[in-house]
Backbone of each chain as ProteinMPNN parsed JSONL, in Angstrom:
{"seq_chain_A": "MQILNVILILFLILCALAVERTKDLLSAVIIFAAYSLVMAVLWLLLRSPDVAMTEAAIGAGVTTIMFVAVISRTRRMEK", "coords_chain_A": {"N_chain_A": [[31.727, 117.286, 91.631], [33.623, 115.91, 93.033], [35.52, 117.912, 93.441], [34.176, 119.667, 95.108], [33.965, 118.076, 97.365], [36.674, 117.872, 98.09], [37.243, 120.545, 98.656], [35.557, 120.995, 100.831], [36.618, 119.214, 102.719], [39.167, 120.265, 103.037], [38.491, 122.718, 104.183], [37.447, 121.754, 106.531], [39.712, 120.633, 107.798], [41.164, 122.961, 108.125], [39.48, 124.356, 109.875], [39.634, 122.674, 112.116], [42.328, 122.952, 112.831], [42.323, 125.673, 113.398], [40.599, 125.834, 115.602], [42.17, 124.603, 117.472], [44.282, 126.398, 117.699], [43.263, 128.857, 118.484], [43.103, 131.389, 120.971], [41.019, 132.678, 122.158], [38.21, 131.494, 123.659], [35.503, 131.676, 123.018], [35.496, 132.363, 120.301], [36.641, 130.006, 119.404], [34.593, 128.214, 119.903], [32.663, 129.11, 118.1], [33.968, 128.656, 115.674], [34.059, 125.939, 115.861], [31.376, 125.32, 115.594], [31.018, 125.986, 112.908], [32.636, 124.033, 111.821], [31.102, 121.768, 112.506], [28.856, 122.213, 110.926], [29.876, 122.049, 108.306], [30.691, 119.446, 108.44], [28.21, 118.22, 108.581], [27.23, 118.708, 105.992], [29.073, 117.188, 104.628], [28.444, 114.624, 105.572], [25.999, 114.39, 104.31], [26.826, 114.317, 101.655], [28.117, 111.911, 101.746], [26.034, 110.219, 101.637], [24.46, 109.699, 103.949], [21.89, 110.824, 105.183], [20.63, 110.684, 107.591], [22.555, 110.784, 109.693], [23.529, 113.262, 109.048], [21.404, 114.978, 109.646], [21.276, 114.628, 112.433], [23.793, 115.58, 113.132], [23.609, 118.255, 112.348], [21.639, 119.166, 114.087], [22.517, 118.499, 116.715], [25.378, 118.844, 116.767], [25.889, 121.398, 115.577], [23.945, 122.942, 116.754], [22.983, 122.346, 119.585], [25.317, 121.611, 120.997], [26.947, 123.854, 120.654], [25.48, 125.782, 122.067], [25.613, 124.703, 124.624], [28.388, 124.856, 125.098], [28.727, 127.624, 125.036], [27.211, 128.318, 127.253], [28.756, 127.136, 129.254], [31.122, 128.627, 128.98], [30.207, 131.129, 129.716], [29.991, 130.766, 132.392], [32.556, 130.278, 133.245], [35.889, 131.566, 132.588], [36.68, 133.607, 129.666], [38.998, 133.783, 128.103], [41.756, 131.779, 127.115], [44.393, 130.586, 129.2]], "CA_chain_A": [[31.382, 116.816, 92.972], [34.893, 115.569, 93.685], [36.187, 119.148, 93.853], [33.429, 120.167, 96.266], [34.376, 117.234, 98.482], [38.034, 118.233, 98.505], [37.186, 121.877, 99.273], [34.933, 120.882, 102.159], [37.533, 118.546, 103.652], [40.229, 121.228, 103.352], [37.911, 123.665, 105.14], [37.306, 121.016, 107.799], [41.039, 120.554, 108.422], [41.501, 124.336, 108.526], [38.687, 124.66, 111.069], [40.155, 121.917, 113.256], [43.583, 123.59, 113.248], [42.013, 126.992, 113.972], [40.055, 125.616, 116.948], [43.275, 124.272, 118.381], [45.232, 127.496, 117.861], [42.66, 130.103, 118.967], [43.186, 131.582, 122.423], [39.701, 133.121, 122.602], [37.413, 130.269, 123.658], [34.224, 131.91, 122.341], [35.77, 132.211, 118.869], [36.87, 128.587, 119.134], [33.295, 127.537, 119.861], [31.982, 129.469, 116.854], [34.636, 127.91, 114.599], [33.656, 124.534, 116.0], [30.038, 125.21, 115.008], [31.211, 125.953, 111.455], [33.153, 122.682, 111.566], [29.987, 120.834, 112.571], [27.963, 122.434, 109.791], [30.532, 121.472, 107.127], [30.646, 117.995, 108.633], [26.855, 117.785, 108.231], [27.148, 118.676, 104.528], [29.871, 116.034, 104.188], [27.653, 113.406, 105.808], [24.978, 114.33, 103.264], [27.485, 113.868, 100.427], [28.438, 110.499, 101.932], [24.749, 109.514, 101.553], [23.792, 109.291, 105.178], [21.137, 112.009, 105.626], [20.268, 110.463, 108.986], [23.62, 111.323, 110.534], [23.632, 114.693, 108.742], [20.359, 115.652, 110.425], [21.68, 114.623, 113.835], [24.964, 116.451, 113.285], [23.181, 119.652, 112.258], [20.856, 119.546, 115.273], [23.3, 118.355, 117.951], [26.72, 119.403, 116.679], [25.906, 122.836, 115.313], [22.996, 123.677, 117.586], [22.929, 122.177, 121.04], [26.668, 121.611, 121.571], [27.418, 125.236, 120.698], [24.8, 126.481, 123.161], [26.172, 124.179, 125.876], [29.733, 125.416, 125.27], [28.597, 129.047, 125.376], [26.755, 128.387, 128.651], [29.9, 126.821, 130.117], [32.062, 129.751, 128.939], [29.643, 132.24, 130.49], [30.191, 130.495, 133.822], [33.991, 130.336, 133.543], [36.457, 132.733, 131.912], [36.573, 133.518, 128.216], [40.292, 133.62, 127.439], [42.599, 130.674, 127.562], [45.62, 131.099, 129.837]], "C_chain_A": [[32.624, 116.459, 93.756], [35.566, 116.82, 94.251], [35.505, 119.729, 95.086], [33.816, 119.403, 97.525], [35.724, 117.662, 99.023], [38.032, 119.587, 99.212], [36.621, 121.784, 100.685], [35.884, 120.242, 103.154], [38.684, 119.471, 104.012], [39.733, 122.254, 104.375], [37.788, 123.036, 106.52], [38.633, 120.971, 108.538], [41.454, 121.932, 108.929], [40.766, 124.708, 109.808], [39.258, 123.947, 112.279], [41.441, 122.541, 113.768], [43.297, 124.922, 113.936], [41.45, 126.853, 115.374], [41.179, 125.355, 117.931], [44.148, 125.491, 118.666], [44.619, 128.758, 118.469], [42.759, 130.198, 120.485], [41.843, 131.999, 122.999], [38.734, 131.942, 122.512], [36.081, 130.456, 122.951], [34.398, 131.79, 120.826], [35.97, 130.747, 118.514], [35.549, 127.839, 119.037], [32.569, 127.84, 118.558], [32.627, 128.739, 115.67], [34.236, 126.443, 114.654], [32.254, 124.312, 115.442], [30.121, 125.164, 113.487], [31.728, 124.586, 111.025], [32.009, 121.675, 111.522], [29.078, 120.966, 111.359], [28.554, 121.833, 108.517], [30.524, 119.959, 107.212], [29.27, 117.45, 108.269], [26.701, 117.697, 106.712], [27.92, 117.468, 103.992], [29.133, 114.723, 104.427], [26.589, 113.253, 104.733], [25.593, 113.836, 101.959], [27.877, 112.395, 100.519], [27.187, 109.628, 101.978], [24.303, 108.928, 102.881], [23.063, 110.511, 105.749], [20.717, 111.925, 107.087], [21.28, 111.12, 109.921], [23.769, 112.819, 110.295], [22.633, 115.489, 109.556], [20.767, 115.751, 111.889], [22.838, 115.58, 114.067], [24.548, 117.917, 113.256], [22.437, 120.073, 113.511], [21.718, 119.537, 116.527], [24.606, 119.128, 117.832], [26.713, 120.91, 116.518], [24.995, 123.598, 116.255], [23.252, 123.534, 119.07], [24.322, 122.237, 121.664], [27.21, 123.026, 121.688], [26.799, 125.984, 121.871], [25.347, 126.022, 124.504], [27.545, 124.791, 126.139], [29.648, 126.888, 125.679], [28.126, 129.205, 126.82], [27.909, 128.108, 129.599], [30.875, 127.991, 130.148], [31.531, 130.925, 129.747], [29.793, 131.999, 131.99], [31.664, 130.511, 134.206], [34.572, 131.533, 132.816], [36.557, 132.478, 130.415], [37.904, 133.213, 127.563], [41.048, 132.432, 128.016], [43.871, 131.249, 128.168], [46.821, 130.832, 128.943]], "O_chain_A": [[32.696, 116.664, 94.968], [36.101, 116.815, 95.36], [36.169, 120.224, 95.997], [33.977, 119.982, 98.6], [35.914, 117.8, 100.231], [38.71, 119.774, 100.222], [37.133, 122.409, 101.614], [35.957, 120.669, 104.306], [39.139, 119.475, 105.156], [40.451, 122.615, 105.307], [37.995, 123.692, 107.541], [38.695, 121.233, 109.739], [42.02, 122.062, 110.014], [41.348, 125.3, 110.718], [39.36, 124.536, 113.354], [41.644, 122.656, 114.977], [43.939, 125.267, 114.928], [41.773, 127.653, 116.252], [41.151, 125.821, 119.07], [44.7, 125.609, 119.761], [45.349, 129.639, 118.922], [42.529, 129.22, 121.196], [41.543, 131.728, 124.161], [38.465, 131.443, 121.419], [35.567, 129.515, 122.347], [33.563, 131.195, 120.145], [35.529, 130.291, 117.458], [35.39, 126.946, 118.204], [31.938, 126.961, 117.971], [31.931, 128.261, 114.775], [34.094, 125.788, 113.622], [31.964, 123.253, 114.885], [29.395, 124.406, 112.843], [31.313, 124.047, 109.998], [31.943, 120.835, 110.624], [28.588, 119.971, 110.825], [27.847, 121.192, 107.739], [30.372, 119.268, 106.205], [29.16, 116.356, 107.716], [26.119, 116.743, 106.197], [27.494, 116.812, 103.042], [29.183, 113.817, 103.595], [26.3, 112.142, 104.289], [24.985, 113.045, 101.238], [27.962, 111.707, 99.502], [27.258, 108.445, 102.313], [23.824, 107.795, 102.938], [23.55, 111.154, 106.679], [20.48, 112.941, 107.741], [20.926, 111.895, 110.81], [24.095, 113.568, 111.216], [22.961, 116.545, 110.096], [20.631, 116.802, 112.514], [22.87, 116.302, 115.064], [25.056, 118.729, 114.029], [22.578, 121.21, 113.961], [21.657, 120.475, 117.322], [24.917, 119.965, 118.679], [27.429, 121.623, 117.221], [25.234, 124.773, 116.533], [23.684, 124.476, 119.733], [24.504, 122.834, 122.725], [27.851, 123.374, 122.679], [27.481, 126.722, 122.582], [25.528, 126.828, 125.416], [27.841, 125.198, 127.262], [30.39, 127.346, 126.547], [28.575, 130.104, 127.531], [28.035, 128.763, 130.633], [31.405, 128.325, 131.207], [32.301, 131.638, 130.391], [29.726, 132.945, 132.775], [31.994, 130.733, 135.372], [33.825, 132.443, 132.455], [36.526, 131.34, 129.947], [37.959, 132.471, 126.582], [40.989, 132.131, 129.209], [44.373, 132.276, 127.71], [47.945, 131.186, 129.297]]}, "seq_chain_B": "MDDLIVKYISRLIIPFIQLYGIFVIFHGHLSPGGGFPGGAILGASIILYTLAFGAERGHEKMPHRVSEKLESGAIIWYILLGMVGIWTGNQFLTNQAAGFPMGEIGAILSGGFIPLITLAIGLKVGSTMITLFHTMIKEEQ", "coords_chain_B": {"N_chain_B": [[18.824, 138.641, 127.902], [17.375, 141.02, 125.85], [15.918, 141.55, 123.263], [14.088, 142.821, 120.618], [13.908, 141.947, 117.962], [15.038, 139.387, 117.981], [13.247, 138.111, 119.708], [10.835, 138.315, 118.255], [11.406, 136.962, 115.844], [12.046, 134.413, 116.805], [9.649, 133.699, 117.984], [8.16, 133.513, 115.699], [9.353, 131.389, 114.357], [9.543, 129.125, 115.911], [7.183, 127.357, 116.017], [7.381, 126.123, 113.492], [9.805, 124.767, 113.66], [9.171, 122.939, 115.644], [7.118, 121.537, 114.4], [8.539, 120.361, 112.326], [10.226, 118.714, 113.827], [8.358, 116.932, 114.939], [7.417, 115.805, 112.607], [9.74, 114.475, 111.717], [10.02, 112.623, 113.767], [7.675, 111.065, 113.543], [7.925, 110.014, 111.011], [9.897, 108.173, 111.267], [10.289, 105.495, 110.542], [10.021, 105.507, 107.865], [11.444, 107.44, 106.43], [14.682, 109.13, 106.288], [16.012, 109.893, 109.511], [14.308, 109.829, 112.606], [13.886, 108.786, 116.014], [16.005, 109.961, 117.553], [17.219, 112.252, 116.07], [14.824, 113.721, 115.665], [13.914, 114.163, 118.281], [16.035, 115.695, 119.181], [15.718, 117.979, 117.628], [13.236, 118.881, 118.558], [13.913, 119.4, 121.24], [15.793, 121.411, 120.824], [14.186, 123.471, 119.919], [12.802, 124.305, 122.222], [14.993, 125.114, 123.706], [15.817, 127.265, 122.193], [13.65, 128.952, 122.675], [14.019, 129.432, 125.435], [16.451, 130.785, 125.322], [15.729, 133.096, 123.93], [13.687, 134.321, 125.399], [14.404, 134.333, 128.047], [15.333, 132.819, 131.221], [13.324, 132.452, 133.152], [10.804, 132.498, 131.86], [11.221, 130.402, 130.159], [11.377, 128.287, 131.979], [8.758, 128.398, 132.868], [7.439, 127.619, 130.559], [8.326, 125.02, 130.159], [8.336, 123.287, 132.745], [10.407, 121.883, 135.381], [9.383, 119.613, 136.594], [7.612, 118.573, 134.717], [9.247, 117.931, 132.494], [10.849, 116.067, 133.675], [9.015, 114.048, 134.305], [8.222, 113.363, 131.714], [10.607, 112.358, 130.705], [11.135, 110.054, 132.342], [8.735, 108.688, 131.942], [8.775, 108.158, 129.196], [10.873, 106.334, 128.903], [9.953, 104.261, 130.433], [7.723, 103.524, 128.975], [8.968, 102.612, 126.658], [10.315, 100.347, 127.691], [8.15, 98.831, 128.544], [6.89, 98.308, 126.096], [8.861, 96.711, 124.993], [8.716, 94.602, 126.741], [6.37, 93.359, 126.008], [7.054, 91.522, 124.096], [8.38, 89.536, 125.621], [6.272, 88.788, 127.21], [4.556, 87.501, 125.408], [5.987, 85.258, 124.891], [8.31, 85.473, 123.387], [11.419, 87.038, 122.428], [12.976, 89.934, 124.041], [11.743, 93.053, 122.878], [10.422, 92.014, 120.588], [8.882, 92.169, 117.42], [6.928, 91.564, 115.073], [6.196, 88.909, 115.583], [5.165, 89.064, 118.09], [2.633, 89.96, 117.81], [2.03, 92.532, 116.96], [0.29, 94.647, 114.724], [1.169, 94.823, 111.298], [0.469, 96.46, 109.142], [0.209, 98.568, 106.162], [2.774, 98.817, 103.731], [4.67, 101.753, 103.708], [2.756, 103.407, 104.766], [1.856, 105.669, 107.482], [1.035, 104.421, 109.847], [2.472, 101.781, 110.199], [4.696, 98.955, 110.218], [4.566, 97.682, 112.671], [5.459, 98.084, 116.044], [7.269, 100.108, 115.699], [6.775, 102.941, 115.144], [5.737, 103.69, 117.68], [7.88, 103.119, 119.396], [9.769, 104.89, 118.344], [8.523, 107.288, 118.935], [8.698, 107.235, 121.73], [11.487, 107.361, 122.061], [12.003, 109.846, 120.929], [10.634, 111.646, 122.67], [12.07, 111.16, 124.995], [14.731, 111.931, 124.342], [14.376, 114.638, 123.663], [13.319, 115.779, 126.065], [15.362, 115.206, 127.841], [17.405, 116.783, 126.833], [16.34, 119.355, 127.223], [16.138, 119.369, 130.015], [18.832, 119.191, 130.734], [19.873, 121.617, 129.725], [18.335, 123.531, 131.097], [19.033, 122.992, 133.734], [21.71, 123.697, 133.698], [21.535, 126.458, 133.149], [20.158, 127.34, 135.379], [21.862, 126.962, 137.553], [23.574, 128.961, 137.123], [22.599, 131.325, 138.102]], "CA_chain_B": [[18.776, 139.171, 126.536], [16.097, 141.695, 125.654], [15.989, 142.066, 121.902], [12.773, 142.668, 119.99], [14.008, 141.183, 116.717], [15.247, 137.981, 118.32], [12.0, 137.572, 120.257], [9.807, 138.188, 117.22], [11.776, 135.91, 114.892], [11.951, 133.084, 117.414], [8.227, 133.394, 118.121], [7.667, 133.145, 114.371], [9.988, 130.217, 113.752], [9.496, 127.957, 116.799], [6.196, 126.348, 115.608], [7.838, 125.348, 112.339], [10.834, 123.841, 114.142], [8.527, 121.837, 116.365], [6.399, 120.728, 113.418], [9.548, 119.55, 111.635], [10.658, 117.666, 114.744], [7.308, 115.915, 115.035], [7.432, 115.106, 111.307], [10.886, 113.551, 111.682], [9.773, 111.519, 114.701], [6.62, 110.155, 113.093], [8.34, 109.325, 109.791], [11.166, 107.526, 111.564], [10.426, 104.199, 109.888], [9.8, 105.655, 106.424], [12.416, 108.336, 105.801], [15.806, 109.383, 107.189], [15.626, 110.55, 110.743], [13.883, 108.898, 113.633], [13.678, 109.32, 117.35], [17.07, 110.801, 118.093], [17.253, 113.59, 115.456], [13.574, 114.442, 115.903], [13.91, 114.638, 119.657], [17.016, 116.774, 119.305], [15.136, 119.187, 117.036], [12.211, 119.363, 119.498], [14.585, 120.003, 122.389], [16.447, 122.648, 120.403], [13.19, 124.538, 119.811], [12.562, 124.85, 123.569], [16.218, 125.815, 124.102], [15.744, 128.571, 121.519], [12.674, 129.768, 123.427], [14.655, 129.874, 126.685], [17.484, 131.769, 124.999], [15.166, 134.349, 123.456], [12.763, 134.957, 126.342], [14.913, 134.34, 129.409], [15.245, 131.529, 131.918], [12.077, 132.278, 133.918], [9.702, 132.107, 130.96], [11.524, 129.057, 129.678], [10.961, 127.342, 133.02], [7.299, 128.345, 132.876], [6.977, 126.869, 129.383], [8.662, 123.595, 130.321], [8.826, 123.161, 134.12], [11.293, 120.738, 135.594], [8.647, 118.379, 136.938], [7.017, 118.017, 133.504], [10.265, 117.302, 131.659], [11.313, 114.884, 134.402], [8.015, 112.99, 134.128], [8.287, 112.927, 130.322], [11.809, 111.555, 130.555], [10.957, 108.732, 132.953], [7.605, 108.022, 131.323], [9.123, 107.663, 127.864], [11.717, 105.141, 128.971], [9.107, 103.167, 130.939], [6.902, 103.135, 127.817], [9.86, 101.819, 125.802], [10.58, 99.043, 128.306], [6.904, 98.061, 128.527], [6.705, 97.808, 124.726], [9.777, 95.589, 124.812], [8.268, 93.493, 127.576], [5.281, 92.646, 125.334], [7.672, 90.361, 123.446], [8.605, 88.491, 126.621], [4.941, 88.381, 127.662], [3.966, 86.57, 124.453], [6.825, 84.082, 124.718], [9.425, 85.689, 122.464], [12.504, 87.778, 123.059], [12.744, 91.355, 124.33], [11.557, 93.876, 121.68], [9.956, 91.292, 119.405], [7.922, 93.04, 116.745], [5.779, 90.983, 114.373], [5.775, 87.647, 116.19], [4.457, 89.342, 119.336], [1.247, 90.276, 117.527], [1.774, 93.913, 116.547], [-0.154, 94.682, 113.328], [2.224, 95.398, 110.465], [-0.063, 97.539, 108.31], [0.587, 98.633, 104.755], [4.121, 99.395, 103.585], [4.647, 103.14, 103.266], [1.811, 104.213, 105.536], [2.411, 106.122, 108.769], [0.779, 103.371, 110.831], [2.946, 100.49, 109.691], [5.945, 98.547, 110.844], [4.4, 97.189, 114.034], [5.569, 99.067, 117.135], [8.386, 101.029, 115.461], [6.384, 104.341, 115.417], [5.582, 103.921, 119.127], [9.234, 103.136, 119.96], [10.404, 106.135, 117.917], [7.905, 108.368, 119.722], [9.278, 107.199, 123.077], [12.878, 107.838, 122.007], [11.979, 111.285, 120.673], [10.275, 112.356, 123.906], [13.172, 110.994, 125.958], [15.886, 112.747, 123.958], [14.034, 116.055, 123.758], [13.182, 116.251, 127.445], [16.692, 115.15, 128.457], [18.165, 117.957, 126.387], [15.787, 120.534, 127.891], [16.519, 119.304, 131.428], [20.268, 119.506, 130.814], [20.103, 123.051, 129.502], [17.725, 124.325, 132.169], [19.845, 122.817, 134.95], [22.932, 124.479, 133.517], [21.203, 127.877, 133.257], [19.673, 127.65, 136.723], [22.99, 127.037, 138.478], [24.342, 130.172, 136.849], [22.072, 132.482, 138.816]], "C_chain_B": [[17.387, 139.759, 126.279], [16.089, 142.36, 124.282], [14.686, 141.766, 121.187], [12.848, 141.759, 118.766], [14.16, 139.7, 117.02], [13.962, 137.358, 118.834], [10.973, 137.325, 119.161], [10.125, 137.031, 116.276], [11.646, 134.533, 115.524], [10.495, 132.705, 117.644], [7.631, 132.931, 116.798], [8.128, 131.753, 113.963], [9.838, 128.958, 114.607], [8.413, 126.936, 116.407], [6.653, 125.503, 114.439], [8.921, 124.355, 112.743], [10.184, 122.647, 114.827], [7.754, 120.935, 115.414], [7.363, 119.817, 112.67], [10.038, 118.425, 112.529], [9.633, 116.551, 114.839], [7.229, 115.111, 113.738], [8.543, 114.072, 111.267], [10.633, 112.368, 112.597], [8.767, 110.534, 114.102], [6.935, 109.473, 111.768], [9.642, 108.561, 110.006], [11.357, 106.213, 110.849], [10.272, 104.298, 108.38], [10.918, 106.427, 105.751], [13.597, 108.506, 106.753], [15.375, 110.174, 108.407], [15.234, 109.5, 111.756], [13.816, 109.581, 114.97], [14.74, 110.294, 117.774], [17.153, 112.165, 117.417], [15.978, 114.386, 115.715], [13.496, 114.99, 117.314], [14.887, 115.767, 119.867], [16.451, 118.067, 118.738], [14.07, 119.763, 117.965], [12.85, 120.037, 120.702], [15.223, 121.33, 122.032], [15.444, 123.784, 120.286], [12.908, 125.153, 121.183], [13.79, 125.6, 124.065], [16.259, 127.2, 123.448], [14.778, 129.496, 122.233], [13.304, 130.31, 124.701], [15.698, 130.943, 126.414], [16.868, 133.113, 124.653], [14.393, 135.067, 124.55], [13.249, 134.936, 127.785], [14.581, 133.053, 130.141], [13.899, 131.344, 132.611], [10.938, 131.818, 133.013], [9.94, 130.742, 130.348], [11.113, 127.999, 130.687], [9.447, 127.242, 133.092], [6.781, 127.482, 131.722], [7.209, 125.372, 129.56], [9.214, 123.408, 131.731], [9.611, 121.865, 134.314], [10.508, 119.471, 135.869], [8.039, 117.744, 135.698], [8.078, 117.291, 132.678], [10.794, 116.039, 132.323], [10.328, 113.725, 134.228], [8.033, 112.456, 132.703], [9.457, 111.987, 130.111], [11.6, 110.142, 131.088], [9.83, 107.977, 132.276], [7.946, 107.44, 129.978], [9.941, 106.389, 127.962], [10.924, 103.965, 129.532], [8.227, 102.63, 129.822], [7.702, 102.244, 126.868], [10.028, 100.418, 126.377], [9.315, 98.189, 128.308], [6.635, 97.498, 127.142], [7.635, 96.644, 124.452], [9.315, 94.372, 125.568], [7.12, 92.705, 126.942], [5.822, 91.406, 124.644], [7.888, 89.227, 124.416], [7.27, 87.91, 127.067], [4.331, 87.332, 126.737], [4.89, 85.406, 124.145], [7.922, 84.234, 123.707], [10.527, 86.431, 123.208], [12.084, 89.216, 123.346], [12.69, 92.13, 123.02], [11.248, 93.049, 120.439], [8.838, 92.08, 118.754], [6.735, 92.263, 116.19], [5.26, 89.729, 115.078], [5.01, 87.871, 117.483], [3.035, 89.817, 119.083], [0.977, 91.724, 117.205], [1.348, 93.918, 115.081], [0.847, 95.414, 112.442], [1.725, 96.514, 109.566], [0.473, 97.484, 106.895], [1.939, 99.307, 104.642], [4.0, 100.819, 103.048], [3.673, 104.013, 104.005], [2.455, 104.627, 106.855], [2.24, 105.038, 109.818], [1.174, 102.027, 110.231], [4.205, 100.138, 110.46], [5.78, 98.125, 112.291], [4.552, 98.286, 115.064], [6.681, 100.078, 116.889], [7.97, 102.5, 115.645], [6.268, 104.641, 116.907], [6.944, 104.01, 119.796], [9.915, 104.456, 119.61], [9.841, 107.325, 118.681], [8.513, 108.421, 121.12], [10.694, 107.757, 123.062], [12.906, 109.348, 121.804], [11.657, 112.08, 121.922], [11.426, 112.309, 124.895], [14.332, 111.93, 125.619], [15.575, 114.232, 124.117], [13.974, 116.541, 125.189], [14.514, 116.179, 128.18], [17.497, 116.392, 128.11], [17.677, 119.225, 127.096], [16.197, 120.545, 129.353], [17.974, 119.691, 131.621], [20.494, 121.007, 130.722], [19.536, 123.88, 130.644], [18.51, 124.191, 133.462], [21.096, 123.674, 134.875], [22.66, 125.973, 133.715], [20.859, 128.244, 134.695], [20.826, 127.799, 137.706], [23.773, 128.328, 138.303], [23.889, 131.327, 137.728], [22.41, 132.426, 140.307]], "O_chain_B": [[16.368, 139.093, 126.463], [16.236, 143.576, 124.164], [14.229, 140.623, 121.147], [11.98, 140.914, 118.551], [13.505, 138.859, 116.404], [13.611, 136.237, 118.465], [10.322, 136.28, 119.125], [9.255, 136.226, 115.943], [11.195, 133.589, 114.876], [10.13, 131.536, 117.518], [6.735, 132.087, 116.759], [7.392, 131.018, 113.305], [9.986, 127.846, 114.1], [8.689, 125.737, 116.456], [6.361, 124.308, 114.381], [8.96, 123.235, 112.236], [10.584, 121.501, 114.623], [7.729, 119.716, 115.589], [7.058, 118.654, 112.408], [10.247, 117.306, 112.061], [9.983, 115.371, 114.824], [7.004, 113.901, 113.757], [8.331, 112.936, 110.841], [10.982, 111.236, 112.262], [8.975, 109.322, 114.144], [6.304, 108.474, 111.421], [10.399, 108.326, 109.063], [12.495, 105.839, 110.567], [10.378, 103.29, 107.681], [11.303, 106.109, 104.626], [13.528, 108.072, 107.903], [14.483, 111.018, 108.334], [15.78, 108.397, 111.756], [13.704, 110.804, 115.056], [14.422, 111.358, 118.306], [17.159, 113.174, 118.122], [16.039, 115.591, 115.959], [13.071, 116.125, 117.531], [14.62, 116.693, 120.632], [16.675, 119.138, 119.3], [13.994, 120.978, 118.149], [12.407, 121.098, 121.141], [15.205, 122.269, 122.829], [15.794, 124.941, 120.522], [12.789, 126.372, 121.305], [13.663, 126.605, 124.764], [16.679, 128.178, 124.066], [15.049, 130.687, 122.385], [13.154, 131.489, 125.023], [15.824, 131.9, 127.179], [17.403, 134.157, 125.026], [14.435, 136.295, 124.629], [12.573, 135.469, 128.665], [13.686, 132.302, 129.752], [13.376, 130.231, 132.665], [10.206, 130.883, 133.338], [8.997, 130.008, 130.052], [10.575, 126.953, 130.324], [8.897, 126.169, 133.34], [5.825, 126.722, 131.874], [6.379, 124.557, 129.156], [10.431, 123.371, 131.911], [9.5, 120.91, 133.545], [10.898, 118.384, 135.443], [7.949, 116.519, 135.613], [7.85, 116.173, 132.214], [11.143, 115.068, 131.652], [10.73, 112.579, 134.031], [7.881, 111.254, 132.486], [9.339, 110.963, 129.44], [11.85, 109.159, 130.39], [9.934, 106.771, 132.053], [7.477, 106.356, 129.631], [9.729, 105.457, 127.186], [11.171, 102.815, 129.17], [8.007, 101.422, 129.726], [7.19, 101.255, 126.344], [9.904, 99.424, 125.662], [9.38, 96.977, 128.103], [6.204, 96.353, 127.008], [7.261, 95.694, 123.763], [9.49, 93.242, 125.112], [6.904, 91.54, 127.276], [5.16, 90.369, 124.599], [7.615, 88.073, 124.089], [7.143, 86.703, 127.276], [3.675, 86.396, 127.193], [4.613, 84.633, 123.228], [8.432, 83.234, 123.203], [10.569, 86.454, 124.438], [11.004, 89.659, 122.957], [13.511, 91.892, 122.134], [11.751, 93.345, 119.356], [7.953, 92.598, 119.434], [5.65, 92.296, 116.77], [4.052, 89.507, 115.165], [4.286, 86.984, 117.937], [2.293, 90.057, 120.036], [-0.183, 92.135, 117.172], [1.985, 93.254, 114.263], [1.318, 96.496, 112.791], [2.483, 97.431, 109.253], [1.097, 96.508, 106.478], [2.225, 100.259, 105.367], [3.313, 101.061, 102.056], [3.738, 105.237, 103.898], [3.444, 104.042, 107.296], [3.159, 104.755, 110.586], [0.323, 101.243, 109.81], [4.709, 100.933, 111.254], [6.732, 98.194, 113.069], [3.869, 99.307, 114.991], [7.012, 100.844, 117.795], [8.73, 103.259, 116.247], [6.654, 105.721, 117.354], [7.161, 104.861, 120.659], [10.559, 105.073, 120.459], [10.571, 108.252, 119.034], [8.808, 109.497, 121.639], [11.068, 108.533, 123.941], [13.713, 110.051, 122.412], [12.321, 113.075, 122.215], [11.723, 113.303, 125.557], [14.852, 112.631, 126.488], [16.392, 114.993, 124.635], [14.516, 117.6, 125.508], [14.776, 117.004, 129.055], [18.173, 116.976, 128.956], [18.478, 120.061, 127.515], [16.564, 121.591, 129.888], [18.315, 120.425, 132.549], [21.212, 121.592, 131.533], [20.177, 124.823, 131.109], [18.645, 125.16, 134.209], [21.496, 124.299, 135.857], [23.442, 126.672, 134.359], [21.22, 129.319, 135.175], [20.786, 128.655, 138.59], [24.525, 128.745, 139.183], [24.683, 132.205, 138.066], [22.039, 133.328, 141.059]]}, "name": "protein", "num_of_chains": 2, "seq": "MQILNVILILFLILCALAVERTKDLLSAVIIFAAYSLVMAVLWLLLRSPDVAMTEAAIGAGVTTIMFVAVISRTRRMEKMDDLIVKYISRLIIPFIQLYGIFVIFHGHLSPGGGFPGGAILGASIILYTLAFGAERGHEKMPHRVSEKLESGAIIWYILLGMVGIWTGNQFLTNQAAGFPMGEIGAILSGGFIPLITLAIGLKVGSTMITLFHTMIKEEQ"}
């Protein structure tokens, strides 16, 4: 269980760095959704299923859709 | 978006999402979850419908006036339930001392007014989310 925790946190850090470095905003949003999903699993491992449920619904679902709607109204690539 | 597979799958899966949201809302005082996650799941189901079937049919399914009334009505319901405590001579949002029946531990109808409060929060969060998304989509056209 310890190893799974470490792997998930490493993936989380990798996702955060990738979001910061990606120039394509749509890809950044998708990576951010993956970040949210891993964060939800981590909340579950930290024994707070309440926050995990909220994170999976808001972080991975609604926030991604909102970001995609905003990108469709502005431009896709970062300057 | 005009895709048969997306439409069929979302038509198949939306009732289950909504059932799960209602389950989470009504078991807010018994199991993990509650008003906010349940309302978010309910709102996400309508957002999925709008994404799959287009903005017009989404607006038909959940018009702006209905979601607006749900939003305001839920928060008024919450405040009125809190006011019952003041009415009976206690503080705002008093539960047992204000005379709400506590019921049996573990049953759905237990915990005084907590199920009613959770229902109000769920409706508020879900309709707020739908209103936000529909407003964003509408300005795009």
